[in-house]
N, C-alpha and C positions, 0 to 999 in steps of 0.2 A: 879121519873125520874132518879135520881142518882143511885138508886138501880137497875133499868133496865139496865143502861149502865154498871154498874159493873158486872151484871150477864152475859151480852153479852161478856164482856171482858174475863171472866172465861171460857165461852163456846168456844170462838175462841182459847184461849190458850190451852185448852184441845184437840180441834180438830187438832191443828197444830202438835200435837205429832204424829198423824197417817198419815199426808201428806208426800209423798215420796219426800224428799229433800236431798241434799248433802251439808253438811256444812264443812266437813273436806276433806283435800287433799288426793287423792288416785292416785298412779302411774298407776292404771289400767283403768283410765278414759281418754278419749280424752278431750282436753280442750274445754271450752265453747266459747273461743275467738280464736284469731289466734296464740297467743303465747303459746308454749308447755312447757316453763320453769317456774316452780313455785319456789318461794323462800323457800317454805316448803320442797323442795326436793334437796336443795343445801347446801353444807357445805364448809367452807374454812379452810384448814389446812396449816399453814405457808403461802406460796405464791400461793398455788395450790387450785383452786376452782373446785369442782367436784360434780356431782349429787350423791345423797345418794343411790337411787334405780333406776334401769332401768325403764323408763316410756314408756307408750304405744304410738306407732306411727303407721302410715299406711305403708303397704308393697309396694314396687315398686313405690314410690312416690318421687317427687322432693321436696327438702327442702333447706332453706337458713338459715344459722347461722350468726347472726350479733352481733357485739360488738361496743360500743362507742370508738371513737378514743382515749379517755382518757386511756383505758385499754392497748393500743398499744404503745403510746408515752412514751419515756424515757427508755424503756428496750425491749429486744426481746420478742415476743409474740408467743406462741405455743398452738395449739388447737388439741385435739384428740377426735374422735367420734367413739363409739363402737356399733356394731350391734348384736342383740340377736334374737334367735328363742325361745320365752318364756325364759327359764333359760340357753339355750345353746348359747355359743359364736359363732358368724358366721365370722365376719371380722371387720376391722376398717379402718378409714381414718385419715390422719394427714395433717396439714397445718401450715403455719406461716405468719407473717405480710407481708413478701415479696411476698407470693403467693396469698394472699387475695386481693379482689377488694375494692377500696376505693370509697365511694359515697360522693361527695363534699356537696351535698344538705343536706343529713341526717347526715353528719359528722360521718359516721360509716365505719368500715371494715366488709366485709361479705364474706362467703364461701358457695358454693352450692354443693349439693351431692344428690344422689338417693339411697333410701334404697333398699337393696336386696329383691328379690321377696318373700323369705321365712322369712324376718325380720318382727317382730311385736313389739320389744322393743329396746330402745336406751338409752345410757348414754354418758356423756362427761366429759372432764376436761380441764382446761386451767390455765395458770399462771397469777395471778393478782399481778403486780409489784407495785401497789399503795395501797391505802386504800379505794378503791371504793366499796368493798364488806365488809359489816359488818357481824356480826354473823348471822343475820336472814333476811337480805334484799339483793336482787340482782336486780339492775336497769340497764337499757340500754343494756341488754343482751337478745336476742330474737331468738327463733327457730320457723320458720313459713313455711307453705307450699308455693311452688313456686320457681322460679329461680331468683328473685330479692328481695332486702331488702326494707321493707316499714317502716313507722313510728312506733316507739316503742309503745307497748300496754302491760300493766300489765297482768299477768296471770288471767284468769277467770275460775272458777271451771266448770267442764263438766257436762253432763247429767248423769242420773242414769245408763242407759244401754250403753254399748259399746261392741265392738267385739275384740277378741284377735286372730282371725283366721289369719294365714299367707296368706290366699287367698285374703285378702282385698287389693284393689288397690286404689279406691276412697272412699269417705265417704259412709259408708253403702253399699258398692258394693263388690260383690264376683265374682271371675272368676271360671267358671266351665268348665272342659275339656270334649269335645264331647266323647272321647274314654273312659274316666274314670270320668263320671259326679259325682259331689257331690250331696248328697241327702239332703232333707229338714231336716231330723233328724240330719245329720252331721252339717248343718248350725246352727240349734238350739243349738246343744251341744257346739258350739263355742261362743255362747253368754253368757253374765253374767249380773246379775242385783243385785243391792244392795239398802238397805233402812236403814236410820239412826236408825229407831226403830226396824225393823224386821231383819236387817242384810242381809245376802246373800239370795236373792230370785230367784236365777237362776233356781231352780227346779220348780218354778211357771210359767216359760215362756211357752206360748202356741202359736199355729199357728192360726191366725185369717183368713187369706186368702192366698191361694197358686196358683199362675198362672204359676208356674215353672214346677212342676212335670209332668203335662200333655203334656208339650212341650219339654221334656228332649231329644227328638230325633231331634229337629229342632234348628238350630243356631239362636240366638237372645237374647234379654234382657227381663227378666221376673221378676216380683215382688213377694215377700213373706212378708206378714205382721205378725209380732209377737206382743204379748201383755203380760204384767206382772201385777199382782194385789197383793197389800199387804194385810195384815190381816185386814186393815180398809176399804178394798174394793176400794182403790184408784188405778186406772189403768193407765198405760202408754203404748202407742203403738210405734212400730218402724218398718219401712219398709226397707227391704234388697233387693237390686236389684241384681239379678243373671244374669251374662252375660255368656251364653253358647257359647264357642268358639272352633274352630278347629285349633289346633297348630301343627298338624302332616303334614309334607310335603308329596306329592305323592311319589310313589315308582316305579322306572323303573324296568322292567324285564331285567335280565342280558342276553345279547346276546353275544355269542362267536365271535371271530374275523371273520368279513365278508370277504370272498375271492372274489376278482374281477379278473377273468381270462383274461389277455391281449389277444386281444385288446378291449375286452368288458369293458364298463364303466358304473357306476351307477350315477344317478342324486341324488340331495339332497332328492327329494321326494321319490325316490326308497329306500334310506336308512331309511328315516322316516317311510315308510310303513313296514319296518322290525322290528321297535321298538314298544314297548307298555308300558303304564304306568297306574297305578290305584291309587285311593285316598280313604282314609277311609270314607270320606263324599260324594265326588262327583262321586265315582265309577270309571268307565273307563274314563280316561282323555287322551287317546292316541291321539285323534284329536287335543289336545292343545299343542303337542310337537313342539318346534321351534328350529331352528339352532342358535347356539351362535358363534361358530368358526369352520372354515372348512380348514383343511390342506390337504384334499384328492383331491378335484376337480382339482386343478391346477397341481397335480402330478399323475393324473389318468392314464397317459400313461407311467409312469416310475415305474419299478419294485421296490417295497419297501412296508413298513407298515406305514400308516398315521392315524391321529386321526381327528374325528369330535366331537365337543362338542354340546350337546343339553340341553334344559331346558323345564320344564313343571310347570305351576302355577295353583293351585287349586282356587276355588272361594273365599277362605279366604285369598289369597295372599301368601300362603306358596309355596316356590319354591324348586324344586329339580333339580340337575344337573347330567348329565350322559355323559361319554366319550366312544365313540365307535371306535374300531380299525378296519381299512379296509386294507387288505393286497392285493397289486397288484402283481400277480404272472404270470409267463410265463411257461406254461406246455407243449407247443408244441415244439417238437424236431426239429433240423435242417433237411433240405431235401438235400440228396446227389444225384446228377444227374450224368449220364455218362453210358458208356457201361458196361454191366454186364457179357459179354462173349467175350473172346479173343482166337483166334487160332494162334499158332506160331510154326514155324519149330523147330525141336529138336536141330538144330545146331546154334540157336540164343537164346539169353537170354534177358528177360525183367527184368528191375529193378523196385522195388516198386515206385521209383521216376517217371519213365516213365508212369506207370499205374496211379499214382496219378495225373499226368498232364492231364489225360483224364477225370478227375472227376471235378465236380463243386458242390458248396454248397451254400445254401441260408437259412436264418432263418427269422421267422416272427418278431423277436425283435432285434437281434444283427446285427451289420454291417458285411457285407461279409468279410471285411479285418480282422476282429477280430476272424474269425473262422478258426481253424487249423485242417487239415485232419491228422489223426494219424493211422499208421499201427498197427493193433491189432494182426494179425496172418498171417503166410506165410508158406505154405508147398510146394510152387512152386519153390522157389529159389534153394533149395537143390535137386530138381528133374527136373530142367529145360531141361536137355538133355535126359530125359526118356519119352517115349510116355505114355500118360495118361491124366487124368483129375485132376487138382489141383486148388487151390484157394488162393486168398489174401483177407483178411478182413480188412476194414478200418472203422474208427469211427470219429465222430465230436461231441464235447460237447459244448453247448452254455453257456452263463454266468449264466443261471439259473440252470445249472446242467443237463439239458435234453440231453440225449445221443442217437445218431442215428448210426446204423451200416449199412454197405453195403459190400456185398460179390461179388468179381469179380472171375468168373470161367474161368480158363485158360486151354485150350486144347493144349497139345504138340503133334504135328503130324509130319509125314514124307512126303517128296516130295512136300511140298508147296513152298519150296525155302526160301530164306532169306527175308521173308516178315512178317509183323505183320498184322493180319486181325481182325478188330473189328466187332462186330455183327451188327453195323449200316452201313456196307458196306464201312468202312474207312480202307484203306490199307496204311501201312507204309513200305516203301522200300528204300534201299540205292541207291545212284546214279550209282553205278557200277553194278546194277542188273536191266536188262530191261525185263519187263513182256510182254509176247505175249498173243494172244487170247487163245491158248491152256492152258497157265498158269492160266488165269482167270477161264476157264472151269474146270480145274483140282482143283483149289482152292475151287470152289463151290461144287464139288463132295466130296472133303475131309471134307467139313463142312456140308454135307448132304443136301445141298440146291438143288443139281442136283442128279438124280439117276445114279449110276455108270454103270448100264447095258443099259442105254437108249442112242439113237442117238439124237443129237441136231443140229439144224441149227442156226448159229449165225449171227445176223445182227447188224452192227455198226450204232448206231443212232447218236452218238456224241463222238468225241475223240480229246482232246487237250493234251493227255498224251504222245502218241507214239513219237511225234517229239521232246519232251522235257524230255524224260525219264532219261537222264543223267544230267539234270539241277535241283538242289535243288529247291523245291517249291511245291505248291499244285495244282493238276490238276484233271480233271473230265473225266469220260468215262461212256457212256451209251450203254448197250448191251441188245439185245433181244435174249433169248434162246427158240427156238420152238421145241417141241418134235414131235414124229411121229403122235400123235393124234391132233396136231394143237394147243395144249395149249402153251401159251407163258409166260415165266418168264422174266420180265424186271428188270435189276439190274443197279442201279446208283452208280458208284464207285467214292469215293473221294480218290485220291492217293497222299500221302505225300511223296515226294522224299527228303531223307536226305543225307547229305554228310558224308560218313563213316569216313573220315580222315585216318590217319595212324594207323595200328594195332601195328606196332613196328618200330623202327629205328635200322638198323644194321650198326655198325661202325667197319671197318676192322682194324686189328692190324697193318698190314704192307702195305704201299702204293704199294710196288713192287709186291704184290700178286694180284693187281687190275686186270691185264690183263692175268692172268694165265688161267682163264676159257675160254672156246670157246665162240664165238659170240652167238651161239644157246643157250648155257647154260645161258648166261647173259640175253638174251631177250626172253627166252622160255615163261615166263608168259605173256609177252606182246603179243607174237605171238598168243598164245592160246586164249587170251582175244579178240584179233582183229578178229581172224577167227570166234569165237563164235558170236561176234557182227555182222559181215557181214552176217553170216548164218541166225541169228535171224531177221536181218533187211530185208533180201531178202524174207524170208518166210512171214514176216509181210506185205511187199509190195504186194506180190502175193495174199495173202488172202484178203487184203484190196481191191485190184483191182477187184477180183472176186465178192466180196460182193457188191461193189459199182455198179456192173453190174447186181445186183439182182440175181446172180447165187447161188443157194442154194447147200450146200454140207454138207456132214456128217463129223463131227469132232470126230475122234477116237471113235470107238464103245466101246472100253475099254482102259483106260490108265494104 
């Protein structure tokens, strides 16, 4: 019986040589417990405690580093944590006892941090102001996953296999990007396996099951099972969960500035319909575009450039933002109204101001009071006393720079008398000039509205001018001109009577010369004017009487 027991003991001792176990610390293993800090990887030099080698951690993972209050009390405490991508330094974080959080229950100070996404190794150092760390033992110092400190646990040696890929986020989990997915071969190459007897067995890792490769085009989490076998045919399996994610945000198509021509406006939906966006996974996501901020709508009737901000979110929650410029513009020029044709006698002169007073201007955007009429050109003023056709050109420019021109054609004629005749039957005459019926007929002949060689019968339909011809004001006269064929031309005249005022004032040098001229010489102008007025008035009364009796007569066959 004793021999049998002894034989079994020898067999089990021999077999244990080939079982895959880990008895020595390696910084390339994840811990078997929660504490990542092994006393085998720590050394104290003077008052500084530091890790000997960077040790394996998980990327993009929350960690809490805690130390007993005994390490902090009595002297300042400083902690430094360093992050590595394999052998390459990435960054570090530092803290002190003033910045750390104290847990009354555990009687520890702790500090939390998150490893960078590309980090897979970490090391640390801190100052030990007491004698709490001996040459080979580190107690009450812990690095664990999570954002809170928990009860201290000594380091436990990890499994045979672990991963050193910077793609790890959780335990045995890998992030794969939809646009550049990792392959199973790449995952396998990131794994390593060790054995106390056979040493490095990474080359022996094989794929047992692959649910990932067939679904590499569909977002989700898939498992890949790997296995490693030592020379004694002892096998260990490990499952790696591959999370295929989309991390790229949608892309907006760039649209140049949208022009809104006043007074037309766009709605928010009108603007969205002009935009488009696409996603690497969801394809066309234009229908998902939403408004974030709108500075255009409330200003859509004010010339200027405004912004509207939009966003679009894909099915993975990736968000893109886009700013669209909308320019409100006024492209319609002002409208200049008024007479375009004027006839005037050669012995009277129109000024640009007088012509300008006969014009009006409106604009679709600007207030009328802000619009100024400007004289652009004038070839009349230097030729006002010469018979012929001349013009004045005016312009108006609105606040948007839209410019409108209007040309006034001026005909200088003879024998019309001291009147200004506008093409809309508006006559401007001074109060010292009284127009008679022949004057109106002659005026229309000169402006080619009546034929010079034709006989006309004139009928007065309405007249409130004749009796007030010498009183400044606006009056109306309606006449019918009937030719020999019976065709009738009806003219409605608007007569503006103006006060001429004094052309000049003559001051005599010597009072004694005042009576040297004769009475006739002194009053000749008045006498001639009076006789002319009496003659014109008598003729007007006679003609008016005859017409009122419906007697038709011929007015000058030719003037």
